[in-house]
C-alpha positions in Angstrom: 85.8 -25.2 124.0 88.2 -22.5 122.8 87.3 -23.0 119.2 83.5 -22.6 119.8 84.1 -19.4 121.8 86.3 -18.0 119.1 83.7 -18.8 116.4 81.0 -17.3 118.5 83.0 -14.1 119.0 83.7 -13.8 115.2 80.0 -14.3 114.4 79.1 -11.6 117.0 81.6 -9.2 115.5 80.4 -9.8 112.0 76.8 -9.2 113.0 77.6 -6.0 114.9 79.7 -4.5 112.1 77.0 -4.9 109.5 75.6 -1.6 108.5 72.0 -0.6 109.0 70.1 0.2 105.8 66.8 1.8 105.1 65.0 2.6 101.9 63.3 6.0 101.5 59.8 5.1 100.6 58.4 8.6 100.7 58.3 11.1 97.9 60.2 14.1 99.2 59.2 16.6 96.5 57.9 18.9 99.3 61.3 19.1 100.9 63.1 21.5 98.5 66.2 23.6 99.3 64.1 25.8 101.5 62.5 22.9 103.4 61.8 23.0 107.1 64.7 20.8 108.1 66.8 23.7 109.4 70.3 24.7 108.4 73.6 23.4 109.6 75.6 26.0 111.4 78.8 27.3 109.7 81.9 25.4 110.6 83.6 26.6 113.7 87.1 27.8 112.8 89.6 27.7 115.6 93.3 27.8 114.6 96.1 27.6 117.2 99.8 27.6 116.9 102.4 27.2 119.6 106.1 27.2 118.5 108.8 27.0 121.2 112.6 27.0 120.8 114.7 27.1 123.9 114.4 25.9 127.5 111.8 26.2 130.2 109.3 28.1 128.2 105.6 28.0 129.1 102.7 28.6 126.7 98.9 28.2 127.2 96.4 28.9 124.5 92.6 28.5 125.2 89.9 29.4 122.7 86.1 29.2 122.8 83.9 30.4 119.9 84.0 30.8 116.2 86.6 32.1 113.7 89.5 32.3 116.3 93.2 32.5 115.6 95.8 32.2 118.3 99.6 32.1 117.9 102.4 31.9 120.4 106.0 31.8 119.2 108.8 31.7 121.8 112.6 31.7 121.2 114.8 31.8 124.2 114.4 30.6 127.7 112.2 31.0 130.8 109.4 32.8 129.0 105.7 32.6 129.7 102.8 33.3 127.3 99.1 33.0 127.8 96.2 33.6 125.4 92.5 33.3 126.4 89.9 34.1 123.7 86.1 33.8 123.9 83.8 35.1 121.2 83.9 35.3 117.4 86.4 36.6 114.9 89.2 37.1 117.3 93.0 37.2 116.7 95.7 37.1 119.3 99.5 36.8 118.7 102.4 36.7 121.1 106.0 36.6 119.8 108.8 36.4 122.4 112.6 36.4 121.9 115.0 36.5 124.8 114.8 35.4 128.4 112.4 35.9 131.3 109.7 37.6 129.2 106.0 37.4 130.4 103.0 38.1 128.1 99.2 37.6 128.3 96.3 38.4 126.1 92.7 38.0 127.3 89.9 39.0 125.0 86.2 38.5 124.6 83.6 39.8 122.2 83.9 40.0 118.5 86.2 41.4 115.8 89.1 42.1 118.2 92.8 42.0 117.4 95.7 41.9 119.9 99.4 41.4 119.4 102.4 41.4 121.8 106.0 41.3 120.5 108.9 41.1 123.0 112.5 41.2 122.0 114.8 41.4 125.0 114.9 40.2 128.6 112.6 40.3 131.6 109.8 42.3 129.9 106.2 42.1 131.0 103.1 42.9 128.8 99.4 42.2 129.1 96.4 43.1 127.0 92.8 42.7 128.3 90.0 43.5 125.8 86.2 43.1 126.0 83.8 44.3 123.4 83.7 44.7 119.6 86.2 46.1 117.1 89.1 46.6 119.5 92.7 46.6 118.5 95.9 46.6 120.5 99.6 46.2 119.7 102.5 46.2 122.2 106.1 46.1 121.0 108.9 45.8 123.6 112.5 46.0 122.5 114.9 46.2 125.4 115.1 44.9 128.9 113.0 45.2 132.0 109.9 47.0 130.5 106.3 46.6 131.7 103.0 47.6 130.1 99.3 46.8 130.6 96.6 47.7 128.1 92.9 47.4 129.0 90.1 48.2 126.6 86.3 47.8 127.1 83.6 48.8 124.7 
């Protein structure tokens, strides 16, 4: 009984794994490069990097769209970094060194750039951008600083 079940299972697997083939019996001369089959969209390019060295660091990077680059680098302890991007051709980078730093970048639209660099302890920075062609850069060196940047176009 077990042998016939195993043989039946093997036969079933062989039949299911066989590829389906079809011959093209039509002359497709009318379907040249400019044919009416439509174009494939360009590839969606989303690149994300999170690099953490230390203890109790938190990083979240969420991207939705095309041609997006997000990078979070944390060295130290008890740091938080958040990037949320939605749109096309967006770049966001957060670099944290120290302890207790907090950074967030939220951007939507297209052709926007945002960067936060924190070197020290207990710093807070946020960038919020919505629109086209916006650029922001925050550099905190020291302790206990706070900044918020908001741009809309």
